[in-house]
VORO-62255 format. One record per atom (N, C-alpha, C, O, CB): residue in three letters; x negated, y, z; atom name; residue number from 1. Coordinates in steps of 0.001 Angstrom, whole numbers. Each point is the difference from the previous one (the first is absolute). Glycine has a CB too. Layout:
N
residu: ala	u: X	v: Y	w: Z	atome: CA	num: NUM
...
REM end
This chain:
87
residu: met	u: -100038	v: 18209	w: 134716	atome: N	num: 1
residu: met	u: -904	v: -356	w: 1066	atome: CA	num: 1
residu: met	u: -1203	v: -724	w: -608	atome: C	num: 1
residu: met	u: 166	v: -982	w: -723	atome: O	num: 1
residu: met	u: 1749	v: 826	w: 2397	atome: CB	num: 1
residu: asp	u: -3121	v: 638	w: -1384	atome: N	num: 2
residu: asp	u: -1212	v: -591	w: -543	atome: CA	num: 2
residu: asp	u: -698	v: -852	w: 1048	atome: C	num: 2
residu: asp	u: -75	v: 370	w: 1172	atome: O	num: 2
residu: asp	u: -170	v: 1568	w: -2734	atome: CB	num: 2
residu: phe	u: -262	v: -3078	w: 1126	atome: N	num: 3
residu: phe	u: -789	v: -872	w: 859	atome: CA	num: 3
residu: phe	u: -1339	v: -227	w: -679	atome: C	num: 3
residu: phe	u: -57	v: -139	w: -1222	atome: O	num: 3
residu: phe	u: 2129	v: -990	w: 2179	atome: CB	num: 3
residu: met	u: -3136	v: 1092	w: -193	atome: N	num: 4
residu: met	u: -1302	v: -360	w: -540	atome: CA	num: 4
residu: met	u: -445	v: -1251	w: 739	atome: C	num: 4
residu: met	u: -130	v: 4	w: 1224	atome: O	num: 4
residu: met	u: -472	v: 2419	w: -1814	atome: CB	num: 4
residu: phe	u: 372	v: -3488	w: -157	atome: N	num: 5
residu: phe	u: -409	v: -1258	w: 597	atome: CA	num: 5
residu: phe	u: -1483	v: -175	w: -254	atome: C	num: 5
residu: phe	u: -443	v: 125	w: -1142	atome: O	num: 5
residu: phe	u: 2743	v: -1147	w: 828	atome: CB	num: 5
residu: his	u: -3067	v: 742	w: 1327	atome: N	num: 6
residu: his	u: -1429	v: -121	w: -160	atome: CA	num: 6
residu: his	u: -520	v: -1222	w: 743	atome: C	num: 6
residu: his	u: 640	v: -493	w: 929	atome: O	num: 6
residu: his	u: -816	v: 2975	w: -1182	atome: CB	num: 6
residu: tyr	u: -979	v: -2962	w: -160	atome: N	num: 7
residu: tyr	u: -608	v: -1222	w: 509	atome: CA	num: 7
residu: tyr	u: -75	v: -56	w: 1518	atome: C	num: 7
residu: tyr	u: 455	v: -980	w: 590	atome: O	num: 7
residu: tyr	u: -1750	v: 887	w: -2673	atome: CB	num: 7
residu: asn	u: 742	v: 1100	w: 2730	atome: N	num: 8
residu: asn	u: -204	v: -58	w: 1449	atome: CA	num: 8
residu: asn	u: 1311	v: -164	w: 757	atome: C	num: 8
residu: asn	u: 73	v: -793	w: 940	atome: O	num: 8
residu: asn	u: -2097	v: 2211	w: -1219	atome: CB	num: 8
residu: tyr	u: 3038	v: -699	w: -104	atome: N	num: 9
residu: tyr	u: 1291	v: -78	w: 674	atome: CA	num: 9
residu: tyr	u: 595	v: -1395	w: -121	atome: C	num: 9
residu: tyr	u: 397	v: -603	w: 997	atome: O	num: 9
residu: tyr	u: -26	v: 3033	w: -1452	atome: CB	num: 9
residu: trp	u: -313	v: -2945	w: -786	atome: N	num: 10
residu: trp	u: 622	v: -1301	w: -204	atome: CA	num: 10
residu: trp	u: -836	v: -1140	w: 544	atome: C	num: 10
residu: trp	u: 553	v: -1016	w: 420	atome: O	num: 10
residu: trp	u: 540	v: 1935	w: -2423	atome: CB	num: 10
residu: ser	u: -2425	v: -780	w: 2008	atome: N	num: 11
residu: ser	u: -840	v: -1037	w: 599	atome: CA	num: 11
residu: ser	u: 338	v: -133	w: 1474	atome: C	num: 11
residu: ser	u: 106	v: -1113	w: 515	atome: O	num: 11
residu: ser	u: -1949	v: 1568	w: -2177	atome: CB	num: 11
residu: phe	u: 2012	v: 662	w: 2341	atome: N	num: 12
residu: phe	u: 356	v: -24	w: 1419	atome: CA	num: 12
residu: phe	u: 1370	v: -622	w: 202	atome: C	num: 12
residu: phe	u: 178	v: -864	w: 857	atome: O	num: 12
residu: phe	u: -1575	v: 2900	w: -471	atome: CB	num: 12
residu: ile	u: 2362	v: -1592	w: -1180	atome: N	num: 13
residu: ile	u: 1367	v: -480	w: 156	atome: CA	num: 13
residu: ile	u: 95	v: -1504	w: -261	atome: C	num: 13
residu: ile	u: 608	v: -729	w: 784	atome: O	num: 13
residu: ile	u: 232	v: 2990	w: -1464	atome: CB	num: 13
residu: phe	u: -1435	v: -2723	w: -411	atome: N	num: 14
residu: phe	u: 169	v: -1402	w: -354	atome: CA	num: 14
residu: phe	u: -864	v: -941	w: 828	atome: C	num: 14
residu: phe	u: 160	v: -1216	w: -98	atome: O	num: 14
residu: phe	u: 396	v: 1966	w: -2178	atome: CB	num: 14
residu: asn	u: -1462	v: -225	w: 3082	atome: N	num: 15
residu: asn	u: -718	v: -841	w: 953	atome: CA	num: 15
residu: asn	u: 872	v: -295	w: 1211	atome: C	num: 15
residu: asn	u: -328	v: -881	w: 794	atome: O	num: 15
residu: asn	u: -1854	v: 1850	w: -1567	atome: CB	num: 15
residu: cys	u: 3258	v: -267	w: 924	atome: N	num: 16
residu: cys	u: 956	v: -232	w: 1089	atome: CA	num: 16
residu: cys	u: 1075	v: -945	w: -531	atome: C	num: 16
residu: cys	u: 1083	v: 443	w: -381	atome: O	num: 16
residu: cys	u: -1525	v: 1858	w: 1437	atome: CB	num: 16
residu: lys	u: 150	v: -3590	w: -1082	atome: N	num: 17
residu: lys	u: 884	v: -977	w: -644	atome: CA	num: 17
residu: lys	u: 1382	v: -81	w: 622	atome: C	num: 17
residu: lys	u: 967	v: -299	w: -700	atome: O	num: 17
residu: lys	u: -2978	v: -971	w: 121	atome: CB	num: 17
residu: lys	u: 2129	v: 1528	w: 1865	atome: N	num: 18
residu: lys	u: 1320	v: -101	w: 619	atome: CA	num: 18
residu: lys	u: 955	v: 1059	w: -521	atome: C	num: 18
residu: lys	u: 1217	v: -166	w: 93	atome: O	num: 18
residu: lys	u: -2289	v: -779	w: 1931	atome: CB	num: 18
residu: asp	u: 539	v: 2038	w: -2573	atome: N	num: 19
residu: asp	u: 833	v: 1076	w: -527	atome: CA	num: 19
residu: asp	u: 274	v: -133	w: -1490	atome: C	num: 19
residu: asp	u: 651	v: 862	w: -593	atome: O	num: 19
residu: asp	u: -1574	v: 593	w: 2353	atome: CB	num: 19
residu: tyr	u: 429	v: -2533	w: -2371	atome: N	num: 20
residu: tyr	u: 111	v: -131	w: -1447	atome: CA	num: 20
residu: tyr	u: 1436	v: 89	w: -506	atome: C	num: 20
residu: tyr	u: 271	v: 742	w: -944	atome: O	num: 20
residu: tyr	u: -2306	v: -2130	w: 1016	atome: CB	num: 20
residu: met	u: 2954	v: 651	w: 534	atome: N	num: 21
residu: met	u: 1371	v: -20	w: -497	atome: CA	num: 21
residu: met	u: 639	v: 1376	w: 69	atome: C	num: 21
residu: met	u: 743	v: 383	w: -904	atome: O	num: 21
residu: met	u: -552	v: -2754	w: 1623	atome: CB	num: 21
residu: leu	u: -466	v: 3106	w: 323	atome: N	num: 22
residu: leu	u: 528	v: 1357	w: 132	atome: CA	num: 22
residu: leu	u: -515	v: 883	w: -1133	atome: C	num: 22
residu: leu	u: 768	v: 747	w: -607	atome: O	num: 22
residu: leu	u: -637	v: -1027	w: 3107	atome: CB	num: 22
residu: ile	u: -1411	v: 196	w: -2780	atome: N	num: 23
residu: ile	u: -609	v: 813	w: -1053	atome: CA	num: 23
residu: ile	u: 522	v: -423	w: -1367	atome: C	num: 23
residu: ile	u: 342	v: 848	w: -824	atome: O	num: 23
residu: ile	u: -2401	v: -539	w: 2235	atome: CB	num: 23
residu: asp	u: 2122	v: -1624	w: -1657	atome: N	num: 24
residu: asp	u: 480	v: -503	w: -1280	atome: CA	num: 24
residu: asp	u: 1431	v: 455	w: -260	atome: C	num: 24
residu: asp	u: 322	v: 429	w: -1108	atome: O	num: 24
residu: asp	u: -1840	v: -2409	w: 1329	atome: CB	num: 24
residu: asn	u: 2371	v: 1889	w: 782	atome: N	num: 25
residu: asn	u: 1385	v: 450	w: -153	atome: CA	num: 25
residu: asn	u: 68	v: 1491	w: -258	atome: C	num: 25
residu: asn	u: 809	v: 454	w: -809	atome: O	num: 25
residu: asn	u: -63	v: -2294	w: 2305	atome: CB	num: 25
residu: phe	u: -1590	v: 2613	w: -813	atome: N	num: 26
residu: phe	u: -32	v: 1452	w: -203	atome: CA	num: 26
residu: phe	u: -395	v: 319	w: -1435	atome: C	num: 26
residu: phe	u: 656	v: 800	w: -668	atome: O	num: 26
residu: phe	u: -1242	v: -447	w: 3092	atome: CB	num: 26
residu: leu	u: -491	v: -982	w: -2899	atome: N	num: 27
residu: leu	u: -472	v: 268	w: -1359	atome: CA	num: 27
residu: leu	u: 1043	v: -412	w: -1029	atome: C	num: 27
residu: leu	u: 262	v: 735	w: -953	atome: O	num: 27
residu: leu	u: -2624	v: -1058	w: 1716	atome: CB	num: 27
residu: asp	u: 2952	v: -844	w: -574	atome: N	num: 28
residu: asp	u: 998	v: -479	w: -953	atome: CA	num: 28
residu: asp	u: 1195	v: 948	w: -50	atome: C	num: 28
residu: asp	u: 498	v: 321	w: -1079	atome: O	num: 28
residu: asp	u: -1232	v: -2687	w: 1500	atome: CB	num: 28
residu: lys	u: 1184	v: 2806	w: 731	atome: N	num: 29
residu: lys	u: 1168	v: 872	w: 68	atome: CA	num: 29
residu: lys	u: -276	v: 1388	w: -573	atome: C	num: 29
residu: lys	u: 865	v: 590	w: -648	atome: O	num: 29
residu: lys	u: -123	v: -1854	w: 2656	atome: CB	num: 29
residu: his	u: -1947	v: 1784	w: -1771	atome: N	num: 30
residu: his	u: -279	v: 1385	w: -368	atome: CA	num: 30
residu: his	u: -770	v: 185	w: -1301	atome: C	num: 30
residu: his	u: -105	v: 1127	w: -485	atome: O	num: 30
residu: his	u: 122	v: -673	w: 2872	atome: CB	num: 30
residu: leu	u: -556	v: -1518	w: -2966	atome: N	num: 31
residu: leu	u: -786	v: 168	w: -1219	atome: CA	num: 31
residu: leu	u: 667	v: -527	w: -1266	atome: C	num: 31
residu: leu	u: -225	v: 551	w: -1078	atome: O	num: 31
residu: leu	u: -1747	v: -696	w: 2513	atome: CB	num: 31
residu: val	u: 2773	v: -892	w: -1337	atome: N	num: 32
residu: val	u: 611	v: -578	w: -1203	atome: CA	num: 32
residu: val	u: 856	v: 1055	w: -699	atome: C	num: 32
residu: val	u: 861	v: 632	w: 612	atome: O	num: 32
residu: val	u: -857	v: -2936	w: 446	atome: CB	num: 32
residu: gly	u: -261	v: 2478	w: -2348	atome: N	num: 33
residu: gly	u: 719	v: 989	w: -790	atome: CA	num: 33
residu: gly	u: -646	v: 1376	w: -21	atome: C	num: 33
residu: gly	u: 412	v: 866	w: -771	atome: O	num: 33
residu: gly	u: 1614	v: -2119	w: 1303	atome: CB	num: 33
residu: lys	u: -3037	v: 1464	w: 309	atome: N	num: 34
residu: lys	u: -690	v: 1294	w: 38	atome: CA	num: 34
residu: lys	u: -1058	v: 59	w: -1091	atome: C	num: 34
residu: lys	u: -521	v: -1026	w: -440	atome: O	num: 34
residu: lys	u: 934	v: 1208	w: 2917	atome: CB	num: 34
residu: arg	u: -718	v: 1029	w: -2902	atome: N	num: 35
residu: arg	u: -1084	v: 206	w: -957	atome: CA	num: 35
residu: arg	u: -1298	v: 208	w: 768	atome: C	num: 35
residu: arg	u: -34	v: 689	w: 1020	atome: O	num: 35
residu: arg	u: 1626	v: 318	w: -2723	atome: CB	num: 35
residu: val	u: -2658	v: -1615	w: 1193	atome: N	num: 36
residu: val	u: -1321	v: 129	w: 604	atome: CA	num: 36
residu: val	u: -997	v: 475	w: -1042	atome: C	num: 36
residu: val	u: 206	v: -158	w: -1203	atome: O	num: 36
residu: val	u: 333	v: -1654	w: 2861	atome: CB	num: 36
residu: lys	u: -1624	v: 2399	w: -1168	atome: N	num: 37
residu: lys	u: -1065	v: 505	w: -869	atome: CA	num: 37
residu: lys	u: -1326	v: -525	w: 519	atome: C	num: 37
residu: lys	u: -288	v: 111	w: 1191	atome: O	num: 37
residu: lys	u: 1613	v: 1979	w: -1768	atome: CB	num: 37
residu: leu	u: -2136	v: -2664	w: -306	atome: N	num: 38
residu: leu	u: -1310	v: -511	w: 380	atome: CA	num: 38
residu: leu	u: -948	v: 1171	w: 232	atome: C	num: 38
residu: leu	u: -126	v: 876	w: -855	atome: O	num: 38
residu: leu	u: 513	v: -3004	w: -464	atome: CB	num: 38
residu: val	u: -1063	v: 2149	w: 2485	atome: N	num: 39
residu: val	u: -854	v: 1119	w: 391	atome: CA	num: 39
residu: val	u: -1477	v: -296	w: -241	atome: C	num: 39
residu: val	u: -753	v: 893	w: -388	atome: O	num: 39
residu: val	u: 2454	v: -257	w: 2092	atome: CB	num: 39
residu: glu	u: -2124	v: -1877	w: -1478	atome: N	num: 40
residu: glu	u: -1401	v: -393	w: -195	atome: CA	num: 40
residu: glu	u: -53	v: -1222	w: -899	atome: C	num: 40
residu: glu	u: 978	v: -742	w: -89	atome: O	num: 40
residu: glu	u: -1626	v: 1675	w: 2348	atome: CB	num: 40
residu: pro	u: -492	v: -1159	w: -2934	atome: N	num: 41
residu: pro	u: -115	v: -1146	w: -906	atome: CA	num: 41
residu: pro	u: 255	v: -1337	w: 697	atome: C	num: 41
residu: pro	u: -331	v: -176	w: 1172	atome: O	num: 41
residu: pro	u: -1298	v: 1497	w: -2501	atome: CB	num: 41
residu: met	u: 2223	v: -2259	w: 584	atome: N	num: 42
residu: met	u: 269	v: -1351	w: 503	atome: CA	num: 42
residu: met	u: -1219	v: -884	w: -246	atome: C	num: 42
residu: met	u: -777	v: 238	w: -924	atome: O	num: 42
residu: met	u: 3261	v: 37	w: 490	atome: CB	num: 42
residu: asp	u: -2640	v: -1298	w: 1276	atome: N	num: 43
residu: asp	u: -1037	v: -1002	w: -202	atome: CA	num: 43
residu: asp	u: 648	v: -1162	w: -752	atome: C	num: 43
residu: asp	u: 424	v: -985	w: 605	atome: O	num: 43
residu: asp	u: -1709	v: 1677	w: 1520	atome: CB	num: 43
residu: asp	u: 1355	v: -565	w: -3447	atome: N	num: 44
residu: asp	u: 678	v: -982	w: -845	atome: CA	num: 44
residu: asp	u: -719	v: -34	w: -1347	atome: C	num: 44
residu: asp	u: -466	v: 1042	w: -461	atome: O	num: 44
residu: asp	u: 2712	v: -661	w: 1630	atome: CB	num: 44
residu: pro	u: -2352	v: -1545	w: -1813	atome: N	num: 45
residu: pro	u: -662	v: -59	w: -1310	atome: CA	num: 45
residu: pro	u: 677	v: 872	w: -1060	atome: C	num: 45
residu: pro	u: -661	v: 516	w: -901	atome: O	num: 45
residu: pro	u: -56	v: -2819	w: 1478	atome: CB	num: 45
residu: his	u: 2022	v: 2461	w: -465	atome: N	num: 46
residu: his	u: 757	v: 846	w: -927	atome: CA	num: 46
residu: his	u: 863	v: 938	w: 839	atome: C	num: 46
residu: his	u: 1213	v: -190	w: 93	atome: O	num: 46
residu: his	u: -1192	v: -1610	w: -1923	atome: CB	num: 46
residu: pro	u: -643	v: 2814	w: 2444	atome: N	num: 47
residu: pro	u: 727	v: 836	w: 963	atome: CA	num: 47
residu: pro	u: 982	v: 969	w: -640	atome: C	num: 47
residu: pro	u: -78	v: 322	w: -1186	atome: O	num: 47
residu: pro	u: -1877	v: -518	w: 2652	atome: CB	num: 47
residu: ile	u: 2869	v: 638	w: -638	atome: N	num: 48
residu: ile	u: 881	v: 1113	w: -360	atome: CA	num: 48
residu: ile	u: -828	v: 1274	w: 207	atome: C	num: 48
residu: ile	u: -742	v: 101	w: 977	atome: O	num: 48
residu: ile	u: 2919	v: -1365	w: -309	atome: CB	num: 48
residu: leu	u: -2057	v: 2215	w: -1562	atome: N	num: 49
residu: leu	u: -784	v: 1232	w: 108	atome: CA	num: 49
residu: leu	u: 507	v: 891	w: 1128	atome: C	num: 49
residu: leu	u: 1194	v: 34	w: 298	atome: O	num: 49
residu: leu	u: -1667	v: -160	w: -2745	atome: CB	num: 49
residu: val	u: -453	v: 841	w: 3061	atome: N	num: 50
residu: val	u: 350	v: 947	w: 1069	atome: CA	num: 50
residu: val	u: 961	v: 1040	w: -559	atome: C	num: 50
residu: val	u: -180	v: 501	w: -1110	atome: O	num: 50
residu: val	u: -2058	v: -853	w: 2261	atome: CB	num: 50
residu: gly	u: 3262	v: 668	w: -361	atome: N	num: 51
residu: gly	u: 991	v: 985	w: -417	atome: CA	num: 51
residu: gly	u: 1239	v: -614	w: -627	atome: C	num: 51
residu: gly	u: 1010	v: 685	w: -166	atome: O	num: 51
residu: gly	u: -2865	v: 882	w: -171	atome: CB	num: 51
residu: arg	u: 1797	v: -2855	w: -17	atome: N	num: 52
residu: arg	u: 1167	v: -668	w: -574	atome: CA	num: 52
residu: arg	u: 1070	v: -175	w: 1058	atome: C	num: 52
residu: arg	u: -287	v: -108	w: 1192	atome: O	num: 52
residu: arg	u: -1168	v: -1080	w: -2850	atome: CB	num: 52
residu: glu	u: 2692	v: 1164	w: 1197	atome: N	num: 53
residu: glu	u: 1144	v: -140	w: 899	atome: CA	num: 53
residu: glu	u: 801	v: -1238	w: -361	atome: C	num: 53
residu: glu	u: -70	v: -511	w: -1117	atome: O	num: 53
residu: glu	u: 165	v: 2999	w: 1424	atome: CB	num: 53
residu: gly	u: 676	v: -2959	w: 682	atome: N	num: 54
residu: gly	u: 850	v: -1152	w: -225	atome: CA	num: 54
residu: gly	u: 1052	v: -102	w: 1088	atome: C	num: 54
residu: gly	u: 60	v: 836	w: 902	atome: O	num: 54
residu: gly	u: -1941	v: -2010	w: -2050	atome: CB	num: 54
residu: val	u: 2716	v: 135	w: 1055	atome: N	num: 55
residu: val	u: 1096	v: -223	w: 943	atome: CA	num: 55
residu: val	u: -277	v: -1282	w: 779	atome: C	num: 55
residu: val	u: -358	v: -1022	w: -584	atome: O	num: 55
residu: val	u: 2010	v: 2221	w: -936	atome: CB	num: 55
residu: val	u: -1484	v: -1141	w: 2842	atome: N	num: 56
residu: val	u: -220	v: -1159	w: 855	atome: CA	num: 56
residu: val	u: 1134	v: -1006	w: -226	atome: C	num: 56
residu: val	u: 1178	v: 339	w: 120	atome: O	num: 56
residu: val	u: -2396	v: 1088	w: 1609	atome: CB	num: 56
residu: leu	u: 842	v: -2674	w: -2059	atome: N	num: 57
residu: leu	u: 970	v: -1067	w: -232	atome: CA	num: 57
residu: leu	u: 273	v: -794	w: 1269	atome: C	num: 57
residu: leu	u: 1149	v: -314	w: 311	atome: O	num: 57
residu: leu	u: -1914	v: 176	w: -2677	atome: CB	num: 57
residu: ser	u: -301	v: -185	w: 3099	atome: N	num: 58
residu: ser	u: 146	v: -778	w: 1229	atome: CA	num: 58
residu: ser	u: -1259	v: 134	w: 843	atome: C	num: 58
residu: ser	u: -1033	v: 495	w: -452	atome: O	num: 58
residu: ser	u: 2578	v: -2119	w: -708	atome: CB	num: 58
residu: val	u: -1422	v: 1166	w: 2404	atome: N	num: 59
residu: val	u: -1123	v: 33	w: 928	atome: CA	num: 59
residu: val	u: -202	v: -1410	w: 527	atome: C	num: 59
residu: val	u: 938	v: -631	w: 487	atome: O	num: 59
residu: val	u: -491	v: 3058	w: 156	atome: CB	num: 59
residu: gly	u: -1685	v: -2920	w: -743	atome: N	num: 60
residu: gly	u: -338	v: -1326	w: 501	atome: CA	num: 60
residu: gly	u: -912	v: 117	w: 1210	atome: C	num: 60
residu: gly	u: -102	v: 1066	w: 607	atome: O	num: 60
residu: gly	u: 345	v: -2027	w: -2913	atome: CB	num: 60
residu: tyr	u: -901	v: -131	w: 2655	atome: N	num: 61
residu: tyr	u: -843	v: -45	w: 1199	atome: CA	num: 61
residu: tyr	u: -1080	v: 1073	w: -21	atome: C	num: 61
residu: tyr	u: -154	v: 745	w: 968	atome: O	num: 61
residu: tyr	u: 590	v: -3188	w: -809	atome: CB	num: 61
residu: asp	u: -1185	v: 2526	w: -1255	atome: N	num: 62
residu: asp	u: -1067	v: 993	w: -86	atome: CA	num: 62
residu: asp	u: 29	v: 777	w: -1308	atome: C	num: 62
residu: asp	u: -964	v: 688	w: -335	atome: O	num: 62
residu: asp	u: -404	v: -2135	w: 1802	atome: CB	num: 62
residu: thr	u: 2458	v: 1341	w: -2203	atome: N	num: 63
residu: thr	u: 84	v: 619	w: -1323	atome: CA	num: 63
residu: thr	u: 1303	v: 766	w: -174	atome: C	num: 63
residu: thr	u: 1073	v: -461	w: 387	atome: O	num: 63
residu: thr	u: -2505	v: -1364	w: -1304	atome: CB	num: 63
residu: ile	u: 1309	v: 2997	w: 330	atome: N	num: 64
residu: ile	u: 1163	v: 791	w: -396	atome: CA	num: 64
residu: ile	u: 63	v: -97	w: -1520	atome: C	num: 64
residu: ile	u: -843	v: 563	w: -698	atome: O	num: 64
residu: ile	u: 683	v: 1051	w: 2720	atome: CB	num: 64
residu: trp	u: 1164	v: -2331	w: -2533	atome: N	num: 65
residu: trp	u: 110	v: -245	w: -1431	atome: CA	num: 65
residu: trp	u: 638	v: 1187	w: -703	atome: C	num: 65
residu: trp	u: 1070	v: 471	w: 385	atome: O	num: 65
residu: trp	u: -900	v: -2927	w: 53	atome: CB	num: 65
residu: val	u: -855	v: 2933	w: -1488	atome: N	num: 66
residu: val	u: 406	v: 1220	w: -699	atome: CA	num: 66
residu: val	u: 160	v: -276	w: -1487	atome: C	num: 66
residu: val	u: -827	v: -678	w: -608	atome: O	num: 66
residu: val	u: -359	v: 2083	w: 2322	atome: CB	num: 66
residu: lys	u: 2259	v: -873	w: -2296	atome: N	num: 67
residu: lys	u: 185	v: 26	w: -1453	atome: CA	num: 67
residu: lys	u: -489	v: 1370	w: -451	atome: C	num: 67
residu: lys	u: 673	v: 1008	w: 214	atome: O	num: 67
residu: lys	u: 1339	v: -2641	w: -189	atome: CB	num: 67
residu: trp	u: -3185	v: 1664	w: -651	atome: N	num: 68
residu: trp	u: -632	v: 1256	w: -390	atome: CA	num: 68
residu: trp	u: 652	v: 563	w: -1263	atome: C	num: 68
residu: trp	u: 568	v: -740	w: -802	atome: O	num: 68
residu: trp	u: -2727	v: -27	w: 1842	atome: CB	num: 68
residu: asp	u: 2067	v: 2091	w: -1201	atome: N	num: 69
residu: asp	u: 625	v: 672	w: -1138	atome: CA	num: 69
residu: asp	u: -593	v: -427	w: -1339	atome: C	num: 69
residu: asp	u: 629	v: 188	w: -1041	atome: O	num: 69
residu: asp	u: -168	v: 1732	w: 2535	atome: CB	num: 69
residu: asn	u: -1674	v: -2495	w: -1480	atome: N	num: 70
residu: asn	u: -602	v: -459	w: -1254	atome: CA	num: 70
residu: asn	u: 489	v: -1397	w: -388	atome: C	num: 70
residu: asn	u: -478	v: -572	w: -980	atome: O	num: 70
residu: asn	u: -1536	v: 1969	w: 1486	atome: CB	num: 70
residu: gly	u: 2977	v: -1957	w: 266	atome: N	num: 71
residu: gly	u: 593	v: -1285	w: -333	atome: CA	num: 71
residu: gly	u: -573	v: -1177	w: 766	atome: C	num: 71
residu: gly	u: 582	v: -1085	w: -21	atome: O	num: 71
residu: gly	u: -165	v: 2014	w: -2183	atome: CB	num: 71
residu: arg	u: -1534	v: -745	w: 2876	atome: N	num: 72
residu: arg	u: -608	v: -1097	w: 759	atome: CA	num: 72
residu: arg	u: 640	v: -145	w: 1373	atome: C	num: 72
residu: arg	u: 541	v: 956	w: 556	atome: O	num: 72
residu: arg	u: -2686	v: -587	w: -1781	atome: CB	num: 72
residu: ser	u: 2071	v: -1585	w: 1759	atome: N	num: 73
residu: ser	u: 378	v: -254	w: 1389	atome: CA	num: 73
residu: ser	u: -1266	v: -462	w: 703	atome: C	num: 73
residu: ser	u: -592	v: -1012	w: -373	atome: O	num: 73
residu: ser	u: 3027	v: 399	w: -210	atome: CB	num: 73
residu: leu	u: -2844	v: 1351	w: 1591	atome: N	num: 74
residu: leu	u: -1213	v: -323	w: 733	atome: CA	num: 74
residu: leu	u: 172	v: 474	w: 1426	atome: C	num: 74
residu: leu	u: 496	v: 1101	w: 240	atome: O	num: 74
residu: leu	u: -1922	v: -933	w: -2324	atome: CB	num: 74
residu: gly	u: 1023	v: -989	w: 3022	atome: N	num: 75
residu: gly	u: 178	v: 318	w: 1407	atome: CA	num: 75
residu: gly	u: -1090	v: 874	w: 572	atome: C	num: 75
residu: gly	u: -1154	v: -52	w: -424	atome: O	num: 75
residu: gly	u: 2324	v: -2067	w: 635	atome: CB	num: 75
residu: leu	u: -781	v: 2927	w: 763	atome: N	num: 76
residu: leu	u: -938	v: 769	w: 809	atome: CA	num: 76
residu: leu	u: -315	v: -835	w: 1230	atome: C	num: 76
residu: leu	u: 915	v: -472	w: 676	atome: O	num: 76
residu: leu	u: -18	v: 2718	w: -1514	atome: CB	num: 76
residu: ile	u: -2165	v: -2433	w: 1136	atome: N	num: 77
residu: ile	u: -400	v: -775	w: 1155	atome: CA	num: 77
residu: ile	u: -10	v: 917	w: 1218	atome: C	num: 77
residu: ile	u: -723	v: 996	w: 37	atome: O	num: 77
residu: ile	u: -658	v: -2572	w: -1475	atome: CB	num: 77
residu: ile	u: 2193	v: 1226	w: 2431	atome: N	num: 78
residu: ile	u: 67	v: 804	w: 1226	atome: CA	num: 78
residu: ile	u: -1338	v: -103	w: 712	atome: C	num: 78
residu: ile	u: -504	v: -1099	w: 232	atome: O	num: 78
residu: ile	u: 3010	v: 731	w: -11	atome: CB	num: 78
residu: gly	u: -3074	v: 1504	w: 121	atome: N	num: 79
residu: gly	u: -1289	v: 26	w: 667	atome: CA	num: 79
residu: gly	u: -1166	v: 149	w: -953	atome: C	num: 79
residu: gly	u: -1139	v: 145	w: 442	atome: O	num: 79
residu: gly	u: 2130	v: -1529	w: 1310	atome: CB	num: 79
residu: leu	u: -732	v: 1354	w: -3058	atome: N	num: 80
residu: leu	u: -1079	v: 132	w: -979	atome: CA	num: 80
residu: leu	u: 292	v: 1116	w: -1001	atome: C	num: 80
residu: leu	u: -835	v: 880	w: -210	atome: O	num: 80
residu: leu	u: 332	v: -3320	w: 472	atome: CB	num: 80
residu: asp	u: 1674	v: 2408	w: -875	atome: N	num: 81
residu: asp	u: 348	v: 1008	w: -1001	atome: CA	num: 81
residu: asp	u: 615	v: 1224	w: 675	atome: C	num: 81
residu: asp	u: 790	v: -124	w: 936	atome: O	num: 81
residu: asp	u: -431	v: -1684	w: -2659	atome: CB	num: 81
residu: val	u: -730	v: 2982	w: 1236	atome: N	num: 82
residu: val	u: 493	v: 1256	w: 569	atome: CA	num: 82
residu: val	u: 1020	v: 592	w: -960	atome: C	num: 82
residu: val	u: -281	v: 203	w: -1181	atome: O	num: 82
residu: val	u: -1909	v: 211	w: 2406	atome: CB	num: 82
residu: phe	u: 3376	v: -141	w: -700	atome: N	num: 83
residu: phe	u: 1090	v: 536	w: -817	atome: CA	num: 83
residu: phe	u: 836	v: 931	w: 871	atome: C	num: 83
residu: phe	u: -160	v: 49	w: 1219	atome: O	num: 83
residu: phe	u: 205	v: -2130	w: -2694	atome: CB	num: 83
residu: glu	u: 849	v: 2817	w: 822	atome: N	num: 84
residu: glu	u: 936	v: 813	w: 751	atome: CA	num: 84
residu: glu	u: 1397	v: -175	w: -559	atome: C	num: 84
residu: glu	u: 184	v: -238	w: -1194	atome: O	num: 84
residu: glu	u: -1993	v: 1885	w: 1724	atome: CB	num: 84
residu: val	u: 2784	v: -1528	w: 344	atome: N	num: 85
residu: val	u: 1395	v: -55	w: -394	atome: CA	num: 85
residu: val	u: 382	v: 1405	w: -435	atome: C	num: 85
residu: val	u: -194	v: 959	w: 746	atome: O	num: 85
residu: val	u: 735	v: -2888	w: 856	atome: CB	num: 85
residu: ile	u: 2	v: 2052	w: -2813	atome: N	num: 86
residu: ile	u: 277	v: 1347	w: -523	atome: CA	num: 86
residu: ile	u: 1473	v: 372	w: 29	atome: C	num: 86
residu: ile	u: 339	v: 1141	w: -313	atome: O	num: 86
residu: ile	u: -2315	v: -1403	w: -1123	atome: CB	num: 86
residu: asn	u: 2857	v: -651	w: 1796	atome: N	num: 87
residu: asn	u: 1413	v: 378	w: 222	atome: CA	num: 87
residu: asn	u: 649	v: -919	w: 990	atome: C	num: 87
residu: asn	u: 1180	v: 160	w: 310	atome: O	num: 87
residu: asn	u: -1041	v: 739	w: -2610	atome: CB	num: 87
REM end
């Protein structure tokens, strides 16, 4: 099952603060342990390259923490970074 997460969708969702816990629980339950692929460049001084893959370690308030295949651990910012779940 593939998911595409994009800025407009998550901006709308996370502006609905009363639904935050529901969304956070959903993401934590369905993303931890899944492989993700970066689709668009990150806004980071030392970004992960587009097309790199990694495994989701945990989900926080606005960050999906990923252990990338190149050995780095760097979070995806929900509502800013574009990625897809590949398994």
